[in-house]
C-alpha positions as CSV (number, residue, x, y, z in Angstrom):
1,M,38.6,7.9,25.5
2,S,35.1,9.5,26.0
3,H,32.2,8.9,23.7
4,V,32.0,12.6,22.8
5,Q,34.8,13.5,20.5
6,T,35.6,16.9,19.1
7,A,36.5,17.4,15.5
8,S,40.2,17.7,16.5
9,T,40.2,14.3,18.3
10,S,37.9,12.3,16.1
11,H,40.8,11.1,13.9
12,V,42.3,9.1,16.8
13,A,39.3,6.8,17.0
14,S,40.3,3.2,16.5
15,A,39.0,1.1,13.7
16,P,36.6,-0.9,16.0
17,Q,35.2,2.3,17.3
18,R,34.6,3.6,13.8
19,D,33.0,0.3,12.8
20,A,30.8,0.4,15.9
21,A,29.8,4.0,15.1
22,S,29.0,3.2,11.5
23,R,26.9,0.2,12.6
24,H,25.1,2.4,15.1
25,E,24.3,4.9,12.3
26,A,23.1,2.1,10.1
27,V,20.8,0.8,12.8
28,D,19.5,4.4,13.4
29,D,18.8,4.6,9.6
30,V,16.9,1.3,9.7
31,L,15.0,2.2,12.8
32,S,13.8,5.4,11.2
33,L,12.3,3.5,8.3
34,V,9.1,2.4,10.0
35,P,8.1,5.8,11.3
36,H,8.7,7.3,7.9
37,L,6.6,4.6,6.2
38,L,3.8,5.0,8.7
39,S,3.8,8.7,8.1
40,I,3.8,8.2,4.3
41,A,1.0,5.7,4.5
42,K,-1.1,8.1,6.7
43,S,-0.4,11.0,4.4
44,V,-1.2,9.1,1.2
45,R,-4.5,7.8,2.7
46,Q,-5.4,11.3,3.8
47,L,-4.7,12.7,0.3
48,V,-6.7,9.8,-1.3
49,G,-9.5,10.6,1.1
50,I,-9.5,14.3,0.1
51,K,-9.5,13.2,-3.6
52,L,-12.4,10.8,-2.9
53,A,-14.4,13.4,-1.0
54,G,-16.4,14.4,-4.1
55,T,-17.4,10.8,-4.7
56,E,-19.4,8.2,-2.9
57,V,-16.3,6.0,-2.4
58,L,-14.9,5.6,1.1
59,V,-11.2,5.3,1.8
60,G,-10.4,1.5,1.6
61,Q,-13.2,0.8,-0.9
62,D,-11.0,2.5,-3.6
63,A,-8.4,-0.3,-3.4
64,M,-11.0,-3.0,-3.9
65,L,-12.6,-1.2,-6.8
66,L,-9.2,-0.8,-8.5
67,L,-8.5,-4.6,-8.4
68,F,-11.0,-5.4,-11.2
69,D,-10.2,-5.2,-14.8
70,G,-13.4,-4.9,-16.9
71,D,-16.0,-7.6,-16.3
72,E,-13.7,-10.2,-14.7
73,A,-14.9,-12.0,-11.6
74,L,-12.4,-12.7,-8.8
75,P,-12.6,-15.2,-6.0
76,V,-12.9,-13.6,-2.6
77,S,-9.7,-15.3,-1.5
78,E,-7.8,-13.7,-4.5
79,V,-9.2,-10.3,-3.6
80,A,-8.0,-10.8,0.0
81,C,-4.6,-11.9,-1.2
82,R,-4.2,-8.9,-3.4
83,L,-5.3,-6.5,-0.7
84,S,-3.3,-8.3,2.0
85,V,-6.3,-8.7,4.2
86,R,-8.4,-11.6,5.5
87,P,-11.3,-13.0,3.4
88,S,-13.7,-12.0,6.1
89,T,-12.6,-8.4,5.6
90,V,-13.3,-8.7,1.9
91,S,-16.7,-10.1,2.6
92,K,-17.6,-7.2,4.8
93,M,-16.4,-4.7,2.2
94,A,-18.2,-6.6,-0.5
95,D,-21.4,-6.3,1.5
96,R,-21.1,-2.5,1.4
97,L,-20.2,-2.4,-2.3
98,V,-23.1,-4.7,-3.1
99,A,-25.4,-2.4,-1.2
100,K,-24.2,0.5,-3.3
101,G,-24.9,-1.5,-6.5
102,W,-21.2,-1.5,-7.5
103,L,-20.4,-5.2,-6.9
104,V,-22.2,-8.6,-7.4
105,R,-21.5,-12.0,-5.9
106,Q,-21.7,-15.2,-7.9
107,T,-20.7,-18.8,-7.3
108,G,-17.7,-20.3,-8.9
109,P,-18.2,-22.1,-12.2
110,D,-16.4,-25.2,-11.1
111,D,-17.1,-25.1,-7.3
112,A,-20.5,-23.9,-5.9
113,R,-18.8,-23.3,-2.6
114,Q,-16.5,-20.7,-4.1
115,T,-17.7,-17.1,-4.0
116,L,-16.7,-14.7,-6.8
117,V,-17.2,-11.0,-6.9
118,R,-17.2,-8.7,-9.9
119,L,-18.1,-5.1,-10.7
120,T,-21.4,-4.0,-12.0
121,G,-21.7,-1.4,-14.8
122,D,-22.0,1.3,-12.1
123,G,-19.1,-0.3,-10.3
124,R,-16.9,0.0,-13.4
125,R,-17.9,3.6,-13.8
126,V,-17.0,4.4,-10.2
127,S,-13.7,2.3,-10.6
128,D,-12.8,4.4,-13.6
129,E,-13.4,7.6,-11.7
130,V,-11.3,6.3,-8.8
131,R,-8.5,5.3,-11.2
132,A,-8.5,8.8,-12.7
133,L,-8.2,10.3,-9.2
134,E,-5.4,8.0,-8.3
135,A,-3.6,8.8,-11.6
136,S,-3.9,12.5,-10.8
137,L,-2.4,12.0,-7.3
138,D,0.3,9.8,-8.8
139,A,1.2,12.5,-11.3
140,E,1.3,15.2,-8.6
141,L,3.7,13.1,-6.5
142,A,5.9,12.1,-9.4
143,T,6.2,15.8,-10.3
144,A,7.2,16.6,-6.7
145,L,9.9,13.8,-6.9
146,G,11.4,15.2,-10.1
147,A,13.3,13.1,-12.5
148,D,14.7,10.6,-10.0
149,R,12.4,7.5,-10.1
150,S,14.8,5.1,-8.3
151,M,12.8,5.6,-5.2
152,I,9.7,4.0,-6.8
153,K,11.6,0.8,-7.5
154,T,12.8,0.7,-3.9
155,L,9.3,1.3,-2.6
156,A,8.0,-1.5,-4.9
157,Q,10.7,-3.9,-3.5
158,L,9.8,-3.0,0.0
159,D,6.1,-3.5,-0.7
160,A,6.8,-7.0,-2.0
161,V,8.9,-7.8,1.1
162,L,6.1,-6.6,3.4
163,A,3.4,-8.4,1.5
164,K,5.4,-11.7,1.6
165,R,5.9,-11.3,5.4
166,L,2.2,-10.6,5.9
167,S,1.1,-13.6,3.8
168,R,3.2,-15.8,6.1
169,L,1.6,-14.4,9.2
170,R,-2.0,-14.8,8.1
């Protein structure tokens, strides 16, 4: 039997052939996941960049600014964990935000070797502005998705899986 079947002969496929075909389709579905996710990530970053264009915030800095709640100080290692990046990456980004006057460094209260970072008053103002821009984009995307929000849960689960795998590799 050939691999190409017409509609009239497809009913004669054996159970193993049908199972193999369905497994092949499932693999194709899984394989298409990564390209879609890469495309989504790229598109979201571009949309965020467009939204941020009227501000002094660069793409990437927005994520760090949004981590802070009020006047809390966070250890650099915690910021790195939440952003799924290395502490050295956080330190470089912190240098840029300190230079803009949006972030300050301080030593840990219990360990002088620990570096904490926190937003300044200007940093909180900028963070609030970024949070409003993100909420606007979120509302636009939610409207485009319509009433079905099940995809959001699935994306959150996938995000958790990816973050866990990344943490093991770092």
